C-alpha positions, -999 to 999 in steps of 0.1 A, spaced: 23 -398 681 49 -372 690 54 -340 671 89 -352 661 73 -382 644 49 -360 624 78 -338 614 98 -367 601 68 -380 582 63 -346 565 100 -344 555 97 -380 540 66 -371 520 82 -339 507 113 -359 497 92 -384 477 74 -356 459 107 -340 450 121 -373 437 90 -379 415 92 -343 401 129 -348 392 121 -381 375 91 -367 356 107 -335 343 142 -349 339 132 -376 314 148 -373 280 123 -359 254 112 -379 224 131 -372 192 121 -339 179 100 -331 210 105 -296 224 125 -283 195 113 -262 166 123 -275 132 129 -250 104 101 -249 78 112 -264 45 108 -242 15 80 -255 -6 91 -263 -42 81 -236 -66 69 -213 -39 64 -177 -50 54 -144 -34 16 -139 -36 3 -117 -64 -16 -85 -58 -48 -103 -66 -41 -129 -40 -34 -101 -15 -68 -87 -24 -85 -120 -17 -67 -122 17 -77 -86 25 -113 -94 17 -111 -125 40 -101 -102 68 -63 -102 66 -63 -64 69 -66 -33 49 -38 -15 30 -31 21 37 -35 47 9 -4 54 -11 10 89 -12 42 105 -25 53 107 11 46 70 16 62 58 -16 92 81 -18 103 85 18 139 83 29 137 45 32 120 39 -1 135 67 -22 134 62 -59 168 57 -76 186 89 -86 187 75 -122 149 74 -123 146 109 -110 171 123 -136 154 106 -165 120 117 -153 131 154 -150 111 178 -128 78 174 -148 51 164 -123 68 178 -92 44 193 -67 47 230 -60 43 222 -23 50 190 -4 22 198 20 -11 180 15 -43 174 35 -61 146 16 -52 117 -7 -75 98 -29 -62 64 -42 -72 39 -68 -54 7 -79 -52 -10 -112 -46 -46 -105 -37 -75 -128 -62 -103 -129 -57 -135 -108 -26 -153 -118 -13 -125 -140 10 -95 -138 13 -61 -155 43 -58 -177 65 -26 -180 63 -21 -218 25 -25 -217 22 0 -188 42 26 -208 21 22 -239 -12 24 -219 0 55 -200 9 73 -232 -25 64 -248 -42 77 -216 -24 110 -219 1 106 -190 36 120 -190 66 103 -175 83 126 -151 93 134 -116 104 105 -93 102 82 -123 64 79 -123 36 90 -146 16 122 -141 -14 139 -156 -3 175 -160 -24 207 -165 -25 214 -202 -1 242 -211 8 247 -175 30 217 -164 47 240 -138 16 238 -116 23 202 -107 4 169 -112 -33 166 -113 -27 130 -102 1 105 -105 6 68 -112 32 47 -95 43 11 -92 31 -5 -59 64 -24 -57 93 -7 -41 107 18 -49 75 28 -67 92 41 -98 92 28 -134 129 26 -143 130 30 -181 164 14 -183 149 -18 -170 113 -14 -182 114 -45 -205 118 -68 -175 95 -49 -151 65 -69 -138 41 -58 -110 8 -70 -96 -6 -35 -97 -1 2 -101 -15 30 -79 -33 61 -90 -31 88 -63 -46 122 -62 -29 144 -36 -49 174 -25 -48 203 -29 -42 198 -66 -37 224 -93 -73 221 -103 -105 216 -81 -106 182 -64 -137 171 -82 -122 180 -116 -91 161 -107 -111 130 -98 -131 133 -130 -98 131 -148 -83 103 -128 -112 78 -128 -116 76 -166 -78 74 -170 -77 44 -146 -106 28 -164 -90 33 -198 -57 19 -187 -75 -11 -171 -92 -17 -205 -58 -15 -223 -40 -37 -197 -69 -61 -191 -69 -53 -154 -94 -43 -128 -99 -10 -110 -100 -12 -72 -107 14 -45 -84 25 -17 -94 -6 3 -85 -28 -26 -121 -38 -33 -138 -36 -67 -147 0 -74 -185 2 -76 -210 29 -83 -218 35 -47 -182 41 -38 -177 64 -68 -207 85 -58 -194 87 -22 -160 99 -33 -176 125 -55 -196 138 -26 -165 140 -4 -145 159 -30 -174 182 -37 -175 190 0 -138 195 0 -140 220 -28 -168 239 -11 -148 240 21 -117 255 4 -138 280 -15 -156 292 16 -143 325 30 -126 323 64 -149 330 94 -144 364 109 -130 361 144 -148 382 170 -128 412 181 -117 419 216 -140 441 237 
């Protein structure tokens, strides 16, 4: 056979392949095939409670970052001006700089929520004062100007407890956060925060969780105490003398 014949045969085969490809890919799709249908909202669907988020976290859905004043009251999540004015300046930190944060959570039990009026009563019984940024603070006795020993905020944006709407406030949890350096030694601040969280958990029938939102156990408590004891020692240690120039 001549080369021309082979060339014609190749062109014919290529044409057949092209026709088959057009036929295959040009067929109309089945109804609904190749298109994404919007998900229908499930009747009675609600946002997961904090307890459900804890279960998801324990199942490997991720860990939550610790809450600080900078995290909760940044520019995008600033507390309302009304809350700030009602809360006055009590509990405002002397310096916005910090180098360590210790966080605890008080969470409602599964299927429940913490209610605003109950939180206020529990906070008052635990010796907390409502103040700066519309949250609760433990202040140094007779020296409130030194700033908060620790603070308690709502985990829901914007983080404050608006007293004008406290009757309708519901939240899955509240956060206790100790921002260091504090006006007292770190270990003393922790020894004040932990019993307060436990007392409020008793009053609110909630559970105390660590910064990873796991149940706070003795081993974790001992570890935190060791960390804060080391933190205090480091701050008390005199600065090392730098060698002079020869």
